[in-house]
N, C-alpha and C positions, 0 to 999 in steps of 0.2 A: 442428459436423459430427456425423454419425451415429456411434453407438458400435458397435464390432464385436460381432456376435451372440455369439461365444464369450465375450467379456469380460462381456457382459450376463448370460449363464448363470452365470458365476462369481460375479457380484455378487448375483444372486438366491439362489444356493446359500449364499453366506456369510451373507446376511441371515436366511434360514430357520434356519440353524444357530445364529445369535445369539439368535433368538426362542426356539428350543427350549431353549437354555441358560438364558435368563432364567426361563422357566417352571419348569425343573427346580430351579435354585438358590433360587427363591422358595418352593419346597415346594408348587407347584400342579400338578405333573405328574400327580397322581391325577385331575385334572379334564380331562385330554387327551381330545379327541374328544367333549366334552360342551358344553352351552350355557353352562356356568359361565365359560368362557373366550371367550364370544362377542365381548366388547369387544376383546380382544387379537387374536382371529382376524380381526375386521373391519378393524383397522388393518393387519395383516399382508397381507391380501388386497388392500386398497386400494393399498398400496405396490407390490405385485407387478404389479397391473393398470396402475398409472401407468408403471412401467418398460416394460412391454410396449407401451404406447401411445406412449411418447415417444422410445424409443431410436433409432427410424428417422428421426426428424426431424433436418434438417440443423443446427438450432440447439442440439441436445442434446449435452452433453459428459459424459464419464465423471465428471468432478469434481462435476457437478450431481447425478448419480445417487447418488454416494457421500455427498455432503452431505445429501441428502434421506434416505438410509438411516440416517445417524447420528441425525438428528432423530427419525425414527420409532422407532428402537431406544430412545432416551432416554425417549420417551413411553410405550413398552411397559414399560420398567423401572419407571417411576413407577406405572403402573396395576397391575403385578404386586405391587409392594411394598404398595400400598394394599389390594389384595384379600387378601394374606397377613396383613396386620395386622388387617383386619376379621375374618377367620376366627379368628385367635388370640384376639381380644377376645370373640368369640362363644363360643369354647370356655371361656374364663375365666368368662364369665357363667353358662354352664351349670353349671360346677363350683361357683360361688358359690351357685347355687340349691339344689344338693344338700347342700353343707356349710354348716351354720348357724354363726352367730357370725363372719361375715366382714364386710368393709366394704360389700359389695354388699347385705347385709341391711338396711342403714340407708338411707333415702331421701336424707338429707343427704350422707352419705359416698359413696353411689353416684352422686349428681349431681356431686360433686366429681371423681370418677374419670372420668365421661363428659366433663365440660368440659375436663379436662386432656388426655384422649386426643384430643378434637376440635382443641385448639390445637396439639398436637404434629403431627397430620396436616396442619393448615394450614401450619405452618412448613416441613415437609418438601416440600410441594408448591410453596410460594413460592420456596424456595431449592434446588430439585431440581438445576438445572444446576450450581450452585456445589458442592453436596455430591458429585455424581457425578464432578466433575473433581478432587476433593481426593485426596491420597494415602490409601492404605488405612488407615494408622494414624489419620489425622484423622477419617475416616468412622466408624471403630470408636469413637473418643472421643465423637463426637456421639451415636451410638447409646447409648453408656453414660450420657451425660448425660440423655437422655430416659428411659432405663430407671430411672435413679436417682431421678428425680422421681416416677415411678409407685410405685417401691418405698417411697419416703418416706411416701406416703399410707397404705399398708398398715401400715408400722411405727408411724406415729402413731396409727392406729386401734387396733392391738393394745395400745399404751401407754395410751391414754385414748379410748374410743369415744364419749365425750360429744359431742353436737351442737355445743356451744360450742367444743370443741377443733377441730372440722372447719373453723370459721371462721378460726381461727389458721393451720391448715395450708393453707387456700386462699390466704392472703396469701403464705405461704412459697413455695408452688408458683408463684404468679404472678411473684415476684421471680426465682426460678430460671429460668423460661422466658424472662423478659425479658432475663436475662443471656445465654442461649443465642442469642436472636434478635439481640441487639446484636452478638455476635461474627459471626453469619452476615451481618448487614448490612454490617459492616466488610469482611468478605471479599468480598462482592459489589461494594462500592464500589472496593476495591483492584483487582479484576479489570477493572472498567470503565475505571479510570484507566490501568492498564497497557496496555489495548487502545488507548486514545486515544494514549498516548505512543508506542506501537509504530508506529501509522500516521504520527504526526508525524515520527518518526525516518526512516521510509521515504521520505516526501516530501522531507525535508531532504537526504537522500543523493541522491535523484534530481535535486534542484535543483543541488546542488554539482557533479554530473557534467555537467549542461548548462552550468553557468557555466564550467567548465574547458574544455569544447569550444568555447564561444563565444570565449573568450580566444585560442584558437589560430587562429580564422578572422576575427579583427577586421580584418585587412588587406583583406578583401573587403566591408567595411561602410563606409557613410558616417558622418560624425560624428553626424548625427541618429539613425541606426540604433544606433550605439554607445550614445548617451545614453539612447535609448528602452529598449534591452535592459538597461542597468544599473538604470534606474528600475523596470523590470518585475521584475527579480531582487530588488530591495529590497522591493517590494510583496509578492511571493510569500513571501519569507523572513518578513516580519511576519505574514502570514496563517497560515503554518505554526506560528510561535511562539505566536500567540494560540490556535490550535487545540490545541496541546499543553498548554496551561495547565489543561485539563480542567475548565472551567466546567460546573456540573451540567446546564446546558441542553444541553450537547453530548451527554449520554447519550441524548437523544431521537434515535431512529433517523433521522427525517425531517430534523431540523436538522443532524445529523452528515453525512448524505449531501449536503445542500445546500452545506455548507462545503467538503466534499471536491470537489464539482463545480466550485466557483469556483476552487479551487487548480488542478485539472486543466485547466480552460479556459485559465487564464493560462499554465500550462506549455505548452499546445499553441501559444499565440501565440509563446512563447519558442522553441519548436522550429521554427516557421515562419521566424523570423529566422535561426536557426542554419543551416537548410537553404539558404536563399538566400545567406547569407554564405559558406557552404562551397562553393557552386557558383562564386561569383566568385573566391574565394581559390584554388581548385584551377585555375581557368582562368588566373589570373595566374601561378601557379607553373609551369604547363605551358609558358607562353610565355617567361617570363624565365629559368626555370631557377634557378640559384643567383645571388641578387642581391647577395651579399656583395661588398664592395669589395676589390680586390686592390691590394696595395702594390707599387709599382715602384721598384726601386733606381735612383736618379739619379746615383749616384757623387759625386765631390767636385768642387766648382766649379773652373773654370780660373782661373789667375792672370791678373787683368786682363782676363778674357774672351777671352784669346788662348792658343792652344796646346792641349795635351792634358790631360785629367783622368786620374786613375788608372783604368786599365781601359777608358777610353772615348775614341775619337777625336772631336775636335770640329773640323770643317772650316769652321765659320762663325765669323766674327769679330763680337764684340759679345754682349750679354746677352739678345737677343730670342730667343723660341722659335718654331719652325716651327708653322704652323697645321695640325694634324693632323686637323681636323674635315672637311677636304675628302676626299671619297671614301668616308666612312663610310656604310654602308647605312642607310636610314631605319628608324626605330623603336627605335634603340638609345639607352640613357640618355645624356643630354647632347647629343643631336642630334635636332632636330625632323624635318627632311627633308620632302619633298613626298610625301604619300600620298593616293591617291584614297579615296573612301568604300568602294569595292570592296576596296582593299588593306587598309583597316582592318577591314572585315567578315571578310576571310579570316583575320585573326588572332584572331577570336573564335569561340566555339562556335556551331553552327547555332541559329537561333531568337533570337539576340540582338536586343534592341529597336533599331529603326531610329533612334529618337530618340537613343539612346545613341551610335550610330555618327555621326550628324550633329553631335552636341555635341562629340565627340572631334575630328572633322574641323575644326570651327570653331576649337578651341583649338590644334590642331597647326598650322593655317594662321597662327595668331597667334604661333607660335614655341615652343610647349610640346613636350616629348618625348612619345612614345607613352604611357608609364606615367603621366606627370604629367597628360596630357590625359584618360586613363582615370579617374584618381582625381578630377579636378576635375568631370568629367561626373557621376560618382556623387554627389559632394558637392552638386551642383545638383539632384539628384533624378532625373537621367536614368540610372537603374540598368539593367544588362543584363537584369534579370528572369530570371535563370537559376535553375532549380529542380532540387534533388536532386543537386548536384555535377556540373555539365555537363562536356563534354569540354574538355581543355586547349587553349590557343591553338595554332594551327598556324603 
């Protein structure tokens, strides 16, 4: 659905404030309104134009606009940090050229500094999302780790500027950055695993809800439908369990979406069974009402079958019972009665399958009760085909 124009204006205003804040906190605000921020301005303008082109489309939602804004803001943050770091290194290089006797004066040491800075930049770009989502204390710690590596090079040069010492320091720097990268890789893996487990928990909860609802409407299902639904539930549960085990292949976006689509498709089949069963179950409940059996007090037996029992007059002699089945209207439990197809149809919701009515008629003519004939017709495959919880029997 299209997004309200007032809300679109709020989103664009919030986005521009965030971009301005990033430029300011990165120390690049002195470049405002210059070509030095052309890359950032290009991304900003591209997002604003996208919002203006898309917000009137029926398929566009507010969530999509906000999600796209978050992605663009993260990319602008990465670009601003990279530009600020490059400027800082340029200033350091200028200072090294003016002040003699620094690591930058030596080709070997200067090369080591450049290689180290390049790898630090590569790591921050590779794990930008994980770093940005970390608590502030952890982000500061990672910055300190990188700064400590660069400081160690300068300290080592001051202690021993020999080119041979630069080779030793290069190995130390490599080990330090390998350790930082390993920690970032573990954090990335943990985030991916947590994401997969979260999806699996959501799907399992959804399955449990559907299973509980199906159990409440099983009276409207044939034995074949009940068996099919239980088999389907078992299959879906296994798929979700396997999905949550977080095989590394599942981290691939295409494979992950394919597995989710299979689970969702089977869920939809289960939902179709639930809807049909719910319709039949509600129809039966509407006709029969409360089907619980009522206990009838029969009193105490008469002595020798003659006389009175406590609280009950018995005018008949002998132990036989009167046949109370005569005169009971058709359709009640324990009495088949004679009903036409029209009578049976009137007890069902509109649109009930004619094949179901005919099957019930055949079984009632053979002596079954209305309810027994209904259940037997379902078991034989002649279901009412009621969708969405139809009207109760009349």
